[in-house]
N, C-alpha and C positions, 0 to 999 in steps of 0.2 A: 200238438197235444203233449208229447213227451216233455218238450221244454216247459210247458205250463206245469205239468205235474212235478218236474224237478224244482221249479220255483217254489211251488206250494210246499213241497217237502222241506225245503230249507227254510221256508218262512216259519214253519212249525218248530224245527230244530232250534233256530236262532231265538224264537220267542221263548221257548222252554228254558234255554240256558240263560237268557237274560233275566228271567224271573228267578232262577236259582242264584244268579249273581247278586241280584238285589237283595234276596234273603240273607246272603253271606256278607253283605256289604259292612254290617256292624262288626264283623269279626276280622281276623288278621288277613283275610284274602284281599282286603283293600290295600294292604301294604306290600303286596307281591310285585316285584319289579317287572316280572314277565309272567304271562300266563300260558305261553306256548310249551308244548311238550317237548323236552329235551331229545335230541336224536344222537344215537351213538356215532362216534367218529369213524370214518373208514379206516380200514386196517392200514392202508398205505395212502399218503397224500399223493394226488396227482399234481402236476404243475397247474397253476391257475390259467384256465383257458380265457382267451379274450371274449368279452361279452358279445361282441358282433357275431361271432361264430355260434355262440350258445343261443342267442335270440333267433338266429335263422332257423336252427333245429327246432326250437320251441314253437316258433310260428307254424312251422310245417306240422309238427305234432298236434298242435291245437286245431289246425284246419281239419284234421282227420277224426280227432276224438272229442273236441270241444270240452275237454276236461282238464287241460293243462293250465289255463288261465280262468278267471271269472270275468265274464263280459258284463258291462254296466247294466245292461237290460235285466240280467238275472237278479240282481239285488236292489234295483230301484225301489222295490216295494218296501224296502226296510227303511228308507230315508224318511225322516219325519216331514209332515206336510209344511211347506213353506221353506224348506231347506234346500241345500244345493243338490248335487248328485253323488253317487258312490265312486266317482272317478279316482279319488285319493286311495280308497281302499283297494280298488282294482289295480291301481299302479303299484301298490304295496306287494300284491301277489306276483306280478310280473318280475318285481325286483327280487323277491324271495326265490322264485324258480330260476332265475338267471343266476343268482349267487350259487345255488347248489349246482347248477350246471358247470359254472366256472371252477368249482371245487372238485368236479369229476363225481358228484353224487347224482343219484337218480331224483327225478322231479318228485315233489310232494304229491302223493297219490290223491290226496283229498284237500284241495286248496281252500275249500269252503270252511273246513274246520280251522284252518289258519286264520281266515277272515273272522270267524266267530271268537277265536282267541284274542284277536286285536281289538274287537268291539268290547269284549269283557274287560280288557285293560283300559280302554278309552271309549266310553260310551258317547263322547261327543262326536265320534265318527258318524253316528247316526243322523247327525245334524247336516252332514253333507259338506259343510264348509269347514275347512281346517286351517290352523296356522301352520307356519313353517316348522315350529317346534313339535306340534302333534304329528305332522307327517314324518319328520325326522325319528320320532319315537317309534312310529310304525316299523320303519326300516330297522332300527336298533333292536326292538324286540323280537324280530324274526332271527336274530343272531342265534337263538336257541335251537334253530333248526339246522345250524350249519356244522354240527359235529365238532364244536371246539374252535372253528375259525372265528375271526372277529370281523366286525364291520365298523367303520367310522363314517360319519356324515358330515360333509362340508356344505354350508349354505352360503350362496351368494345372490344377493338381491339387487334389483335396479335402484338407482338412487331415488327415484320417486314412487317406489313401491310401498303401498300401505302395509305390506307384509314384512317389511324390514324392521326388525326390533333392535338391531345393534349396528355396529359400524361395518358389517360385512356387506359392503355394497361395491358394485363394480366401478372402476374409474381408473385414474393414472396409476394409483398404487396397486390395485388388484384388477387387471383386465379381465374381461369377459371372454372366456376361451370354451368353445364347444367343439369337443373332438372325441374321437374313439380313444379311450384310455385302456391299456391292456389289463389292469387289475381293478377297474373302477366302472361303475355305471352311472351316466348321467341322466338326470330326470329334468325336463323342462316344464315349468309351470307358466302359463300364459293366461291373460285376461281376455275373455271372449266377450266381444261387443258386437251386437247386431247392427245391420245397416241403419236402423232408425235411432241408434244411439243407446238402445237398452243393453245394460250390462248383464250377461247371463251369469258370470262368476269366473272361477279359475278352472282350467282344464290342465291335465298332466299327461305328458307323453314321454316315453323312454327313448333315449337316443341309441340307435342301432349301429350306425356308422356315418361318416361324413365323406362324401366322394363328389368330385366335380362341382364344388361349391354348393352342393345340397345336402341337407341334413335328413337322413332316413330314420324314421321312428316307429316305434310300436305304440298304437294308440288303443287304450283300454276299452274305448267304445267298440272297436272292431280290431281285436289284437291280431288276427290272422291276415289282415289286409295291409298291402303296402301304403305307406304314407311318407310324403317328402315335402320339405319346406326350404325356402332360402331365407337368409337373414337380410333385413333392411334396417340400417341405422339411421336415426333421426336425432336432430338437436333441438326439436321443438321445446319452446319454453325454457331453453337453457339446459335441459336434462338430456343425458345420453340414453334416449329411448330406443328400444330395439323391438322390431316386429317380425313375425313369422308370416311370410307370404308364400303363396302357391307358386310354383315354377311357371314360366310363360307357356309351356305346353299344356297346361291343365286349365279347365274352365274357370274363369274368374268367379269369385264369390263376394258378396256384399259385406260380410263379416270382417272384422279386424281381430287379429290376435297379437297382443302386445306382451312380450316376455317380461315377466316379473321376478322370477326366481330360478336359479339353476341349483339343484341338489347333486352332489357327487358322493356316491356310496362307494367306498373303497373296501375291498375284500382282502383279508390278510390271513394266511395260516400262521400258526404259532411255531416258534423255534423248537426244535427237538428238546432243547434244554429248558423250556418254558416250565415254570412251577418247581424247579430244583433250586435249593438254595445256592446263592452265589458265594463262594469262599471269600473270606476277607483278603486273601492273597491276590484277588483279582481287582484290587482297588484301582491300579493303573489302567486296566481294561474298562472299568466302569467310567473312569475320568475321560478316556479316549472317546468312549461311546457318547458320553454327554457332549463332547466337543463336536462330534460328527453330527449328532442330532441337532445341536444348536445351529450349526452352519446350514444344514438341510432346511430346517424350519424357518430359519431367518429368510432364506431366498423365497419361501413360499408365504411370507407375511404371517407366520404362525409362531414366532419365537416366544411370544408372551402367553400363548394359549395353554393353560394347564391340562385341559382334556386331550389336546393333541399330543402333548408331551407324554402323558400317562399312557395312552394308547400305543405310541411309538416306542416308548422305552420299556414297556412291559417284557418285551422279547429278551432283554438283558437284565431284567430283574429290579430296575430302579424303584418302582412304586413299592415294592415289598422289602426293601433292604432292611428296614428296622421293625419289620413284623415278624411274628413267631413262624417257625418253620412249618408247624402243623396247620398253619392258615395260608400256606403258600408263600411265605416270606423267607428271608435269609437270616434273621436274628442277629444283625450286626450291632456292635456295641455302640454306646453314645460317643465314645472317643473316636471310633472310626467314622460314624455318621457325621461328626463335627467336620471332617475333612471333606466329605462328600458335598455337604451344604456349602462349605467355603469355596469349593471348586465351581459349583453351579453358580454361585453369586457372582463369580468373575464375568460371566457372560451377561447376566442382568438379574437385578434383585428380584424380579417377579418369579424367577426360577426357585425361589425359597419354597414355593408351593407344589413342586414337581418332584421333589425328592422324598422317598420314603412314604410311609402311611399318612403322614401329616395328621390332621384332626381325627382320622379314623382310629388312632391310637387310643382315644377315649373309650372306644367300644371294647378294648381288651379287658375292661373291668367287668365284662359280661360273659357268662358261660352259656347263654341261651343260643341255641343253634341258628335261629333267624338273624341274630346279630353277628355271629361268627360268619355266617354266609356272606354278609356284607363285607366283612373284612377281606374275605377271599376274593370278592369282586374288585376290591381296592387293589389288591396285590396283582390281579390279573389285568389292571389298567382299565377296568370297565365301570368303576365307581369312583366318585369324588365327593368329599365331604365339605359342607359348610358347617359353621358353628355360630349359634346366636346367644348371646349373653346380654349385651348392652341394649338398653331401652331409651326412649326419648328423654326420660328424666333420671336415669340411673346408669352410671358408668363406673366410676371408681368404687362407689358403694354398692357393688353388685349383689351383695346379700340382701339388699333391700328391693330387688326387682319385684314387679308387680304381676308379671305373667304367672298364672296360677295353674296347678293341676288338681283335679278332683277324682277321687276313686269313683269308678262306675263298675257295673257288672262286666268282668272280663278284661278290664284295663283301667285307662285314665282318659280324661277329656282335658284338653288344654285350651286356654284362652289368654289372649294378651297381645302385646304389640312390641316387637323388636326393631331396633334401628341402629344404623352405623355398622352394618354387617356385610362382609365381602362374600364373594363366591356363590351367591344365591342363584344367579343365572347359569352358572356352569355346573352347579352341584347336582347330583343324583339323589343325595340324601342331606339331611340337615339334623344337626345335634341341637337340642333346645334345652336350656337351663330354665327352670321354673320354681316358684315357691312350692315347698313340699306339701303334699296332701295331708301330712301328719298335723299340720297346724302349728308346729314348733316355730317360733320366730327365728328368722336368719337361717333357717335350714332350707336346703335346696334339693331338688331332684333332677335327674338328667334323663332325656328321652331321645331316641333317634327315629326319624320318620322320612318317608320319600318326600322329595321336595314338592312333588305334585299331589300330595295327599289331600283329600276333600277338606275344604275349610282353610286352606293355606293360601294366602295372597302375598305376592311379592311386590313391594314398592321399590322404585329405582330412581337414583339420582346420580350425578357425576361425581368424580373424585379428581383431585389434583396430582395424584400419583398412584403407582402400583395398579396401573390399568389393565393388567393382564386378567383380572377378576372384575366382575361387576361390583357395584357398591349400592347399598340401599337398606331395606328393611323388610320385616316379615310381620304379617298380621295372622293371628290364629283365632279362628272362630269356631269354638267348640270342636276342636280337632280330636277324633278318637284315636288312642294309641293302645294296642294291646299290651298286656302285662309283659309279654315277651320282649317288648321294645323299650322298656325301661332299664337303664343302665345302673346297676347297683341297687341299693335300698333306697327307701323314701328320702332319708336324710343324709345321703352319701354325696351330694353334689359338690359340697364345698371341698371335701377331701380329694374328690375326683379332679376338680378344677386345679387345685394347688399342685397335685402331682404332675398332671399333664402339661400345665403351663410352665412349670420349672424346666421340663425337657424342651418344649416348644420355643421358649424364649431363648434358650441357649442356642438352639439351631438357627433361629432367626438372626442372632448376633453373628454367628459364624458366616452366614450368607452376607451380612453386611460388611464384615471384614474382607471377604473375597471381592465384593463390589468395589471397595475403597482400594485394595491392593492393585487391582487392575487399573483403576483410575490413576494411581501414582505411577505405574508403568507407562501409561499413556503420556502423563506429564513429563516423565524422564525423556521419552522419545521426542516430545515436542522441544524440550530444551536442547537436545542434540542437533535438531534439524532446523528449527525456525531461527532466522538470522535477522538482526537488527543492526544497522550500520556496519554491514558486512561481516558480522560475526554471530556465532550461535548465542542465543539468550541464556544458555546454560552457564555462561561465564559470570552471570549476575548472582552475587551471593544471596540476595534477597529472595531469589527462587530456590537456590540450593538449601538454605536454612530450613524452610518449611518442609521440603522434601525429606530431609534427613529426620526432622522431628516427627512428622507424621508416620514415616515408615517404622520408626522405632516404637511409637505408641501403638500401632497396629500389631507389632509383634509382642508387645507387652500384653495387649488384650487377648491375643490368641493364646499366649501361654497360660493366662488365667482361665480361659475357656476350656483348655485341655484338662487343667486341675479339677474344674467343676465337673467335666464329663466323667472323669475317672471316679469321682464321688458318686455320680449317678449309677455308674456301672456296678459299684459296690452296695447299692441300695441306701446310700446315706443321703437322702433327699433333704433332710432338715439342715444338714451341714452345707449342702450345695446351695440352698435357696438364697442366702444372702450374697454369695458369689455371683449367682445368676442374675439376681435383681440389679446388683451393681453392674455387671456386664451389659444387661439390657439398657440401663441408663448410660454408662460411660463409653461402652463399646460402640453404641450407635452414634454418640456425640462425636467420638474420635473419628469414626467413618466419615461422618458429615464434614467435619473440618478438613480431613484429607481430600475429599471430593471437591469441596469448595476451592481449596488451593489449586487443584488440577484445573478446575473450570477457569479460574483467573489467569493460570499460565497460558490457556489457549486464546485468551482475549475475546474478540468478536466471534471467532470461530466456536469457541466454547459455548456461546449463547445460541449457536445454530444446530440444526439437526444433521450437519455433516459428521459430528462426533456425538457420542451418547453420554458425555459427562453431564449435561444438563438433566438428562432422564435419571442418571444415577443420583443426582442431588435431589431432584424432586421425589424420587422413591424413598430415599432415606429420611426425608422430611416426614413422609407418611408413616414409616416404621418407628419413628421417635414417639408417635402417638399410639400406633397399633399395638395390641397385646400387652399394654402396660406403659403409660406415659413416663417420660423421663423423671418428672417431679414425684410421681407416686412411687417409682422404683427407688428413688433416692431415700424417700421417707421409709420404705421397707427396709432398706439397709440399716438405717439408723435404729428401727425398732428391733431388728434381729441382733444388732451389735450392742446397743446400749440400754435396751429395755422397751417393753411394750407400752409403758406409760407415755412415751413420746408420741406414739401412733394415736393413743387415745386422746391425748392433748390436741393433736392436730386435727382429728376428725370429730372432736366433740362428743365422744361417748360419755353419757351422763354417769357411768359407773366410776369414772375417775374421781368425781367429787362426792358421790353418794356412798361409795364403798359397797355398792350392790354387786352381787355376783353377776357376771354377764349372762344373758339369757340364750346366748349362742356363741359360736366361735368368732373371735375378733377377725375383722378384715385385715388381711395382711398383704394382699397383691391386688392388682387392678388390671382389668382387661381393657377399659376405656373405649375401645372400639375393636370389634372383632374382624380386623382386616385379614 
C-alpha cells in the first residue's frame, strides 16, 4: 500500500510539473541547457573513489531504505502507452548517485526530483525508447548535481547496432573493453529478445566490477539484487556480435541479450587553478600541455574529437585563452593566440577547433546574461559552438541568404535551410545568421540557440577532409528564439560577421602554417633516412630545392600573420582585413604546396596511413574552401587595395552601371562553407 501511495504521489507531482513546463515552453525555459538544481561544491575535494566500491554501498543502502535509486516499477506509469520502459531514466539515477559517491558527496536525498528535471529537459524520455545521444544527455545534465566536477560521456556501439549514428563502433581500431575503471562508470545497453523472437527493446545495466570472467552489474529493474553475466562473442553474418549470457551455475533462460552499446561516463574534478586567467608567460606550458594531450588522445582514438579536447584541456585553460577574464577566460592577445593555433596545427589541422573560444567569440557582442553564461560554459570546456551561414543556394553572396527571422511576442521565430555547415553533431549550441526582421535588404541578424531546440533538424553527409567534425546542414522550422538570444541589433549581422571572421581566418591560417611546417620536418627526416642506390635521397637537389622554397614561403606567411595580429590587437580591423584575406588565400595555398611536396618525398608511403601527410593534404584542401574560398579572398584583396568597383564588377551589382546608391552594405568577404 505504501509503495502504491508513493507511486500515486509522484504521478501527481510529475504531471503538475510537466503541465508547468508545457506552459513555459514558449519562453526561454526551452533554451535552458539543464534544468537541474545546482549543488554547492564540497569544501574539500576527496580523491575520486572507485565506482565498484560506491555501487556496493549504494546497493546496500537501497536495500534498506528503497529511496537511493528509482526502481523501474515505480515510474512505469509515466511511460506513454506503446512505448518502452523507464530503464534509461532509472539507469541515469544510478549513475548520478554513483558519481556523487565517487566524489565523496552524499547521495541525492530525492532522486525522483532529479528524474523530473531530466524529463522536463527531454520529454522524449516519457516515450521509453531513447537514442544514444538522449541517454548521454541525461548523464551530462546531471553534472549540475556534482558540485563543480565534470562528466564526459564516451559512446561505443556494435558495428551492426541500429543505435550507432557515427563511426564510434568497436572493431580493430577501437576494441570493446568492459572493465572496472577507477574514475569512470560503464553502462551496458543490450537488445532483449524473447525466445519466440519478439524484440522487447533496449535494457541498460551499470557495470559494478569484473571478476573471474564475469561481469557484475546493477540492474535498474532490481537495483539492490546481484546480477552477473559472461560475454560470448560471435561472428554471425560477418559482424562482431557480442551477447550477455548467464553463467553456467544459473538457470538457463530462453531470452537473448545482445550487446549494442557501451557508455563510459568519466568523472573529473577541476584543477585548483581552473577558472583563473592563464598568464601569457605560460605559453611554453600551454604548448607542452597540448603535446601531452595530443599524445594521450591519439592513443585513445580521440585526437580529432573537439569535445574531448575541450573537456580535457579546460583544466589548463585552453578553451578560454582568447575569451574575456570576466567570463572565465584569459584574455590573450591575437598575436599570442596566433602561436597557439600554429602549435596545435602541427599535430593535426582538425585542432584548429580546440583552441580558444572559436565561434563562441561571436557571442561577445552581447551583454545578455543568458549568452554570457554560454561563453562561460565554453571556457569551462562544457559547451561547443557551431555556426551556420551558408545555404543550399547562397555561399559567397551570403547577404542574400533566405533564412528569415520574424518578430513575435517575446522574441523571434526562425525558418530556413542551412547547408555545408560543420560541427552540428558535436555542438551544444549553434549560431544562426538570418535575414533581418527589419525588412531592410541585405541586412542580417544573428541568433544563438541550443542545437536540440524544438524545430531544429540536422541533416548529415560525408566530407573529404577535416573529419574531426561532422558535416551537413540545418533545417529550421518555426524555431522560437527569446529576445535575450539575439546577438546585437536586428541589422548588426554583417558587421558581426566581418569582425569575427577577420580574426577567425587569421587563426585558421596560423593552424595551416603549423600543419605544413610539421610536414616539412617530416620531409627532411625522410630525406635523411630514406636511401636509394645506397645513399640518402637528401642528396637530390630536386628535393632540396622545394624544401628550401616552402620553408621560406611559410616563414613569410607567418611574418605577415604576426603583422595582421598586431593590427587586430590595436583594434585596426579595417587595416588588417586585406592582409587577413590575402593570408587566407595565399597562406593556405602555400601550406598546400608544402605538404604536397612532403607527400611526394614519401613516395608510396606518403599515400598510406603509415604517415599522416595525406591527411594533412586532404584537410588543407578543405580549408581552402572553408571560411572563405581562395578565389573570393583574392577578389577581396583587390577590392580593399584597388577599389570597390572591382568587386561590384565581379559580382554584378547593378549599382555599378546605374549609379544608384547601394541598398545595403557591399559584400566584402565570403564564408562559402561554414567548416
